[in-house]
C-alpha positions in Angstrom: 12.5 43.8 -246.2 11.2 46.5 -248.6 10.6 48.9 -245.6 12.6 51.6 -243.9 15.2 50.7 -241.5 13.2 52.0 -238.5 10.6 49.5 -239.0 12.8 46.5 -240.0 13.4 45.2 -236.5 9.7 45.4 -235.6 8.6 43.6 -238.8 11.1 40.8 -238.3 9.9 40.4 -234.8 6.4 40.3 -236.2 7.3 37.6 -238.7 8.6 35.5 -235.7 5.3 36.2 -234.0 3.2 35.0 -236.9 5.4 31.9 -237.1 5.0 31.1 -233.4 1.3 31.8 -233.7 0.8 29.3 -236.6 2.6 26.7 -234.5 0.6 27.4 -231.4 -2.8 27.5 -233.3 -1.8 24.2 -235.0 -1.2 22.8 -231.5 -4.4 24.0 -230.1 -6.6 22.9 -233.0 -4.7 19.6 -233.0 -6.2 19.0 -229.5 -9.7 18.9 -231.2 -9.0 18.0 -234.9 -7.1 14.9 -235.9 -4.7 15.4 -238.8 -5.7 18.1 -241.4 -2.5 20.0 -240.9 -2.3 21.3 -244.5 -6.0 22.3 -244.3 -5.4 24.4 -241.1 -2.4 26.0 -242.8 -4.4 26.9 -245.9 -7.2 28.4 -243.8 -4.5 30.5 -241.8 -2.9 31.6 -245.0 -6.4 32.8 -246.4 -7.1 34.5 -243.1 -3.8 36.4 -242.9 -4.1 37.3 -246.6 -7.5 38.9 -245.9 -9.1 36.4 -248.2 -11.9 33.9 -248.0 -12.0 30.1 -248.5 -14.5 27.5 -249.8 -14.3 24.1 -248.1 -15.4 21.1 -250.1 -16.0 17.7 -248.4 -18.5 15.1 -247.7 -20.5 15.4 -244.5 -18.9 14.3 -241.2 -15.4 15.5 -241.8 -15.5 18.1 -238.9 -15.6 21.1 -241.1 -17.7 23.1 -238.7 -15.7 22.0 -235.7 -12.5 22.9 -237.6 -13.6 26.4 -238.2 -15.0 26.9 -234.7 -11.7 25.6 -233.2 -9.6 28.1 -235.3 -11.9 31.0 -234.4 -11.4 30.1 -230.7 -7.7 29.9 -231.1 -7.7 33.4 -232.7 -10.1 34.7 -230.1 -12.4 35.9 -232.8 -16.2 36.4 -232.9 -17.7 33.4 -234.7 -21.1 32.9 -236.4 -22.5 30.0 -238.3 -25.1 30.4 -240.9 -26.9 27.2 -242.2 -28.0 28.0 -245.7 -31.4 26.7 -246.8 -33.6 27.2 -249.8 -35.9 29.6 -247.8 -33.0 31.7 -246.3 -33.5 35.4 -247.3 -30.7 38.0 -247.8 -32.0 40.0 -244.7 -31.5 36.9 -242.6 -27.8 37.2 -243.4 -27.1 41.0 -243.6 -29.8 42.2 -241.1 -32.9 44.3 -241.4 -34.4 47.5 -240.0 -37.2 47.3 -237.4 -39.6 50.0 -236.2 -38.9 51.0 -232.5 -40.6 53.6 -230.3 -38.2 56.1 -228.8 -39.2 56.2 -225.1 -38.0 59.8 -224.6 -39.7 61.5 -227.5 -42.5 58.9 -228.1 -41.6 58.9 -231.9 -41.2 55.8 -233.9 -38.0 55.3 -235.6 -36.0 52.7 -237.5 -33.3 50.8 -235.9 -30.9 48.4 -237.8 -30.8 44.9 -236.4 -27.6 43.3 -237.4 -27.6 39.9 -239.1 -25.4 36.9 -238.6 -22.7 38.1 -241.0 -21.6 40.7 -238.4 -18.8 38.6 -237.0 -15.0 38.2 -237.6 -15.4 34.6 -238.8 -18.5 33.5 -240.6 -19.2 29.9 -241.5 -21.5 29.8 -244.5 -22.6 26.1 -244.3 -23.7 24.5 -247.5 -23.7 27.8 -249.4 -24.9 26.0 -252.5 -28.2 25.2 -250.7 -29.7 28.7 -250.9 -30.9 30.6 -254.0 -28.6 33.0 -256.0 -30.2 36.0 -254.4 -29.1 35.1 -251.0 -25.7 33.8 -252.2 -25.1 37.3 -253.8 -25.9 39.1 -250.5 -23.1 37.1 -248.8 -20.6 37.5 -251.8 -21.3 41.2 -251.9 -20.5 41.5 -248.3 -17.3 39.5 -248.8 -16.2 41.8 -251.5 -17.1 45.2 -250.2 -16.8 44.3 -246.4 -20.0 46.1 -245.8 -23.8 45.7 -246.2 -26.2 48.3 -247.4 -29.7 48.3 -246.1 -32.3 51.0 -247.0 -29.5 53.1 -248.5 -27.4 53.0 -245.3 -23.9 51.4 -245.3 -23.0 49.3 -242.4 -19.3 48.3 -242.2 -18.5 44.7 -241.1 -16.1 44.1 -238.3 -12.4 43.7 -239.0 -10.9 41.2 -239.5 -13.6 39.6 -241.6 -13.2 36.2 -242.9 -15.8 33.9 -244.7 -15.4 30.2 -244.8 -18.1 28.6 -246.9 -18.8 24.9 -247.3 -20.0 22.7 -250.0 -21.1 19.0 -250.2 -19.6 17.6 -253.4 -21.9 14.5 -253.5 -25.5 15.6 -253.2 -26.3 18.1 -256.0 -30.1 17.6 -256.3 -31.9 20.8 -255.2 -28.9 22.8 -255.0 -27.7 26.2 -256.6 -24.1 25.9 -257.8 -22.1 29.0 -257.4 -21.4 30.8 -260.7 -17.8 30.9 -261.8 -17.7 34.7 -261.3 -18.7 34.2 -257.6 -16.4 31.2 -257.2 -13.5 33.5 -258.3 -14.0 35.7 -255.2 -12.8 32.9 -253.0 -9.1 32.9 -252.6 -8.9 29.0 -252.0 -11.0 26.1 -252.7 -9.9 23.6 -250.1 -10.6 19.9 -250.6 -11.1 18.0 -247.3 -10.4 14.3 -247.8 -11.2 11.2 -245.7 -8.9 10.5 -242.8 -6.5 7.7 -242.7 -7.4 4.5 -240.7 -5.2 5.5 -237.8 -6.6 9.1 -237.9 -10.2 7.8 -237.9 -9.4 5.5 -235.0 -8.1 8.5 -233.0 -11.2 10.6 -234.0 -13.4 7.7 -232.7 -11.5 7.6 -229.3 -11.6 11.3 -228.8 -15.2 11.8 -229.6 -16.6 8.9 -227.6 -15.4 10.1 -224.1 -17.2 12.2 -221.6 -15.7 15.6 -222.6 -13.8 17.0 -225.5 -10.7 19.2 -225.2 -11.0 22.9 -225.3 -9.2 25.3 -227.5 -7.5 28.1 -225.8 -6.9 31.5 -227.4 -3.5 32.2 -228.9 -3.8 35.7 -230.3 -6.6 38.3 -230.4 -8.3 40.3 -233.2 -5.9 43.3 -232.9 -2.9 41.1 -233.4 -4.6 39.4 -236.4 -5.1 42.8 -238.0 -1.4 43.8 -237.4 -0.3 40.4 -239.0 -2.6 40.9 -242.0 -0.9 44.3 -242.6 2.5 42.7 -242.1 1.8 40.1 -244.9 1.4 42.8 -247.5 4.8 44.2 -246.6 6.6 40.9 -247.2 8.7 41.4 -250.3 8.7 39.2 -253.5 11.4 39.2 -256.1 10.4 40.1 -259.6 11.5 36.8 -261.1 9.2 34.9 -258.5 6.3 37.2 -259.1 6.7 36.8 -262.9 6.8 32.9 -262.5 3.6 33.1 -260.5 2.0 35.2 -263.2 3.1 32.8 -265.9 1.7 29.9 -263.9 -1.7 31.4 -263.9 -1.3 32.4 -267.6 -0.4 28.8 -268.4 -3.9 27.6 -267.6 -5.2 29.7 -270.6 -5.1 27.4 -273.5 -4.2 30.3 -275.9 -0.9 31.0 -274.0 2.5 30.1 -275.4 3.5 28.9 -271.9 0.6 26.4 -271.6 1.3 22.7 -271.3 0.1 20.3 -274.0 -2.4 18.8 -271.5 -3.7 22.3 -270.8 -4.1 23.1 -274.5 -6.1 19.9 -275.0 -8.5 20.0 -272.0 -9.0 23.6 -270.8 -11.9 25.5 -272.1 -10.9 28.8 -270.4 -8.3 29.5 -267.6 -7.7 31.6 -264.6 -7.9 35.3 -264.7 -5.7 38.1 -263.2 -7.2 37.5 -259.8 -5.4 34.2 -259.7 -2.1 35.9 -260.2 -2.8 38.4 -257.4 -3.8 35.6 -255.0 -0.8 33.5 -255.8 1.5 36.3 -254.9 -0.5 37.3 -251.8 -0.9 33.9 -250.5 2.7 33.1 -251.0 3.6 36.1 -248.9 1.5 34.9 -246.1 2.9 31.3 -246.3 6.4 32.7 -246.1 5.4 34.7 -243.0 3.8 31.9 -241.2 6.9 29.8 -241.8 9.1 32.6 -240.3 10.6 33.8 -243.6 10.7 37.4 -245.0 11.4 36.4 -248.5 8.9 34.5 -250.8 10.2 31.4 -252.4 9.0 29.3 -255.4 8.0 26.5 -253.0 5.4 28.9 -251.5 3.7 29.4 -254.9 3.9 25.8 -255.7 2.4 24.7 -252.4 -0.7 26.9 -252.8 -1.3 26.7 -256.6 -3.7 23.8 -256.5 -6.4 25.4 -254.1 -6.1 28.8 -255.8 -6.4 27.5 -259.3 -8.7 24.5 -259.2 -11.9 26.6 -259.1 -10.7 29.2 -261.7 -10.5 26.9 -264.7 -13.2 25.2 -266.9 -12.6 22.1 -268.6 -13.9 21.3 -272.0 -16.1 18.3 -273.1 -13.1 16.2 -273.9 -11.8 16.4 -270.5 -15.2 15.3 -269.1 -15.3 12.4 -271.6 -11.8 11.1 -270.7 -12.2 11.6 -267.0 -9.6 14.4 -266.5 -10.0 16.4 -263.4 -9.1 20.0 -262.6 -6.5 18.8 -260.0 -4.7 16.5 -262.5 -4.5 19.3 -265.0 -3.2 21.9 -262.6 -0.6 19.5 -261.3 0.5 19.0 -264.9 0.7 22.8 -265.4 2.7 23.2 -262.1 5.1 20.5 -263.3 5.4 22.1 -266.6 6.1 25.5 -265.2 8.6 24.1 -262.7 10.6 22.1 -265.3 10.7 25.1 -267.7 11.5 27.7 -265.0 8.8 29.9 -266.3 
């Protein structure tokens, strides 16, 4: 690893710890959630990368239960915010109240923390609330602090936002602008379960009591592992291939596939390249490796890129989706070794 010899042994042990933690967390969450192993892995990658994730899926796919189970397995403080059209920024960030000091008799302001002051925040149906309230959440995601009446209040660490969207019902919603979508490391699509998985879901949820999720690691360990992820080295040629993969989504690039040139209006920006490398480091770590491989980039390219490209009218007319186009870009990059 690209660190001094004194810390090499400790970091190798920490990589084994993060791999074991991923396995144990998967087992604990698997007692409550049926299937969705890849979804759990993507959420853990985002968490250990200090990023945020947007979950997209129809109602009833246990998105809330999934997030709560992961929070329990990590022994992290968890808050859920139900976004509605009348939700105000202060409902999320907090507000100042006037309180009388019993000693001096003077009235003074006291900050009352909002629901965002937690380690894991579930922003349920984020597209249900107006842009002003969305902006308050997204500012906190980026700055990891809130400012009320000119005073800055740091958020707890680790701090991780999981937002959800319903892809079906769009009436009365406020779609996130592209610049705000770009702040989410992942857009994770949750699909319907298979028939066997749905049968298991029905059997588990129609008994007297549900299994409980036990804590695997604590918040201090999570912070140490987040620091470890950034120390994972990546070879220059792998980093360059990740960069070229992101650049291949820009239809003016020489590395673009024919399909990208035909259907993309504008492609992913530099943040996509950063997230591809950082997420690949986290994926390598949770699989017990101290070296990033191309398969790490390839495995995470879809959730990182799908919300960072905009298709043109021709794509909409011909029914081409973002996922189809990104798979073509990944295939083109893999075949050409870019």
